[in-house]
N, C-alpha and C positions, 0 to 999 in steps of 0.2 A: 301461087296458092297462099291465101291469108291465114294468119295464126290468131287464135283466140287469146284475149288478155288473161293472164293468170289470176285465179281467184284466191282471196285471202283464206288461209287455213285457220279453222277454229281449234284453239288449243285447250278449251275446257276451263280456263281461269275465270270467265265471266259467264253468267247465264246467257243462253243463246238469244239474240235479239236486243240485248242491252248494250249501251255504250260503256266503255270503261269509266270507273269512278273518277271524278275530278277532285283534286285536292286544293287546299289553300283557302276554302270558305269556312269561317268559324262563326258560332253564335255570338251575339254582342255581349260584352262583359257587363255584370251588374253595376249600377251606379253606386258610388259611395254614399253612405248615410250622412246627412247634414244635421248633426246633433249639437252643434256649437251654441245655438240660441238657447236651448233648454239648459245646458250646463251653465251658461252665463246667467240665466234667470235664477237658477238655484243659488249661485254664489252671491249675487246681488241681493236676493231676497233674505238670505241669512244675515248679511251685513246690515240690511235695513231694519230687520227685526231687532238687532242688538242696539243700534244707535237711535232708533225712532223715539223711544220713550225718554231718552236722556235730555234734560233741559239744556238749552242753548245750542245743542247740535241736532235738535229734532228735525231741522230742515234737511240735513244730510240723509237721515233715515227715510224721510218722506220721498226725497228725490230718488234714492236707490230703490225704494219700494215701487214707485211708479214705473221706473225703467224695467224692473224685474217682472212686473205684471204685463207690460207690453211684450217683452221678449218671450215670456211664457205663453201668451196667447198666440203669437206668431209661430212659435215652435210647435204648438199643438196643431196649427194649420198645416205645417210641413208633415206632421205625423199622419194626418188624415189623407194627404196627397201621396203618401208612401215615400216621401223624401227623407224621413227620419224615423227612428224606431225607439226613441226614448220618451214615450208618452208619460210614464210616471214622473220622470225628472222635470219635464215641462209643466206638468200639473202642480207638483209641489212648489216649483219656482214661482208660478203665478199666485198660488195661495199665500206663500210667504211674502210676496210683494204686496198683496192686499193687507195682510196683517201688519206689515211695516208701515203702511200708510195710516192705519188705525192707531198704531203706537205713536207715530209722529204727531197725530192730532192730540193725543193725551199729553205728550211732551210739550207741545205748544201751549196747551191750557195751563200746565204747571208753571211754565216759564212766565207767561203773561200775568198769572196770578201773583207770583213771587215779585215781579217787577212792580205791579200795582201796589202790593203791600209795602214794599220798600219806599216807594214814592210817597204814599200816604203817611208813613211813619216819619219820613224826612220832613214832610210838610208840617206835621204836628210838632216836631222838635224846633223848627224854625219859627213857629207861631206861638210857642209856649208863652204864657203870661202869668202874672201873679195876682191873686186877689186876697183880701183879708178873710180871716175865719169868721164864721157866723156866730153871733152871740146867742144868749139864752132866749132873747126875744125874737129870734128869727131874722133879725136884720144884720147886715154886714157891719162888723166893727171896723174902726179905723186901724191902720197898721201901727200906729203909734210912732215913736221917734225912730225906731229901727237902728241900724248901725251906719257908720260913715261909709263903709264899703258897699252898702246897698244890700247886704244880706238880710234875711228875715230874722225875726225874733221869736221867742217862745210863743206858741199858740197861733202864729200866723200861717196862712195856707198858700201853697203854690198850686196854681191852676194851669192845666195843660189843655190844648185845643181838643184833644180827644176825650175830654170830660174827666180826666183823672185829677183828683185833689190830694195833696200831700200836706199833712200837718205834723209838726214836731212839738212835743210838750216841753215844759221847763225841765231843767236837769235837777235831779235830787241825789243825795248820797245813797250809795249802795254798798252792802256788805257781802263780798263774794264768799262762797263756800270754801271749805278747807282745800278742796281739790280743783278749784277753778283754774281754767286755762286762760292765758292772756293777761293776767294780773301780776304786776311786779311789786315785790315787797317794798314798802315805803311810799308807794303811790296811793293816790286817793281814787276811789271808784265812784262813778256817777252813772245814773240810770236815766234814760229818756224813753218816751213812747212815741212811735211813729205810726200814724194812721193814714191809710190809703182808702179813699172813697171813689168808687167808679160811678160817675154821673153820666157817662156816655152811653152809647147804644150797643157797644160790643164788649165782650169779656176782655179782661186784662190779665195777662200772664205775668207773674212776679218772678219768673225764673232768672231774669237778667237784672233784678233789683239789687243794688249794693248800697250799703250804709257805712260811712267812714267817719272817724272822729279825729280832730286835731286840738291840741291844748295850747293855751297861751297866745300871746301876741306873735311869737315866733312860729306858730303853727307846727309844734312838735307832734309827731304822730301819737295819737292816743289809741292804744291797741284795744280791740274789742274783746270783751270778757265772755267766756262760755263756761257755764256750770249747769247744775241740775235744775236751776230755777230760771235761767235767762240765757238768751243767745240765739234762739232759733229764729226770731224775728218774724217778718211777714213772709208767708209762703203760700203756694198754691194759686188758684184761679179766683179772681174777684169778678163776679157777675155784675151786669148792669144794675144799678140801684143798690149795690151792696158795698160794705166797707170791711176792712181788716186792720187790726192793730197788732203791732209787734213791739216787744220790749227789748231794748239794747242797753248794754252797759259798756263803759269805756274806762280804761286805766290811765289816769293823768298824773303828772308829777306833782308832788306836794307843793302847795302854794299857788297852784293854777287859779286864775281869776275868771277865765272864760273858756268855754268849750265850744268848738265849731263842729257842727254835724252836717255832713254832706250826703244827700240822698240822690242817687241816680236811678231813675226808673227803667232805663233801657239804653242800648247802645246808641240809638239815633234820637234819644230824648235828652234835652239839656238837664244837667244836674242842678239842684237847688241847695242853698247853704243857709243854715240857721246858726246865729251866734247867740249862745246861751250863757248867762251868768251863773257862776257856781260859788 
């Protein structure tokens, strides 16, 4: 006699008709956000904005700005694809990159303008020449005998390539006030007039103009005198077609026979010297 196979017993732990739950299957973990490009764009953009407008290193700011702009745009693409979540950082980085490039352009213009001005001023100083002063009849007067050293004499004019003309008058005695500065008791004081005429096409700034005096054959320093009547000299801006005259006084040892006046119109312009009899 055959026996029937035993049937599995239902224990009530699972709904009838369902297979037992299988373990070991998990939902996929979320991918990490790739925010590195946005952060890099922000940092490079800040550095580019700082260095871009600075002359001589403007190229560094421009380069950093370009890189920041590219990284910011690529980072925004990641945000759109859901690969990053720093939209604000990438946007600011891209904007700073663009501003850095604009600042670098400004820095380049400033640098090139400064170099061009320096080259022009250097060219003017190397090409400075001298011409005699104009007489009352409008014609150029001859320079006269001048000095053995080649210095100019009273009334003669130094002409520079930029159109600047400098003329120094003859020296005459001067009486300093009681509270004058720069005058030594026992010395003799002498006054000269220095005239600057701008015949060029650009304004001339006198901020770097210096006037010095030396006394006698030994070139002893003749200190400039300042009081309530004299000493301010030529100041301000001389426009094209205009001229300006300043009065200067120098304190020279008693018995001085000659006074040398040296006028330097600027750092890159040659100084001119006048030898005056006193």
